C-alpha positions, 0 to 999 in steps of 0.5 A: 596445579590449582588448589580445590580449596582456595583456588591458588595456583601452585606449581604442577609438581606441588603435593600440598597448596603453598597458600593454604596447606590443603593436600593436592590430589596427584593421582588423577588430573581433573577431567574436563566437564562434558560441557567443555568436551562439546565446545560449551565453555560458558559461551555459545556453541556452534549450533546456538550461533547458527540459530542466533544468526538465522534469527537476526537475518529473519528480523532484518528481512522483516524490518526491510519488508515493513519499512520498504516504500511500496505502492499500496495494493487496493481493491477497486469496485471494478474488481468484481471478479473477486466478489462475483457481484456487481460490476461497472457497465458503460451505459451511454456515450455522448459527443458534442461541441456545444450545450446538450442535455442527454438522459440515461437510466441507472439500474444500480446504486452508483454511477460514474460520469467521465468527461473528456474535453478540448476547446475549439476557441480560447478562454472558455469553460465547460460545466457538467451537471448531473440531474435526477428526479430531485434536481442536480446531484453533482456538478463540476467545471473545466476551464481553459485560460489564455492560449491553453487548448489542452485536453482536460478530463473530469470524473464524477462518481455518485451514489444513486438510486435506480432511475432516470438521470440526465447529463447537462453540458453547458458551454458559455455562449458569449463570446461564441465558444465551442468545446469538443467533448465526450461524456461516458456514463457507467452504472454499477449493477 
């Protein structure tokens, strides 16, 4: 039996504390507290452990979701169904094997020009230039060296004003070179 005054442990049949002399109450054994009856002995209850476990699980899932490598989701200009506004529209397609200059008309504020080309002779190149009323607005080159006869592509995207533009394809004449090419023009309106 534990003494209520000095907390000394006495034999179960002791009437007074052998350490401090305090009378021990032998009538009723001490009642366990309500916390001990419900399983709360200063630690975690079963309910608290469940809540803690769920919190740790949610934290783990969120950490994995944030740190997991993923492909970013992007919204492109051609996703017009989201905004209900402008879309990319193909307005011209041209094919050829040598130099060419072709006009087209833009209604919107952006244009894209895609060029796909394959050489018919080795060691050659192709230059593409986009002209507007103010002169050249954009240009790019494709080059093939040695025995490279692969298909190559390029893309030019330009912010513009509505108006008439031209695409100029230039293939060097010396030595006589030929490149089979396709130009696609898109307007954003």
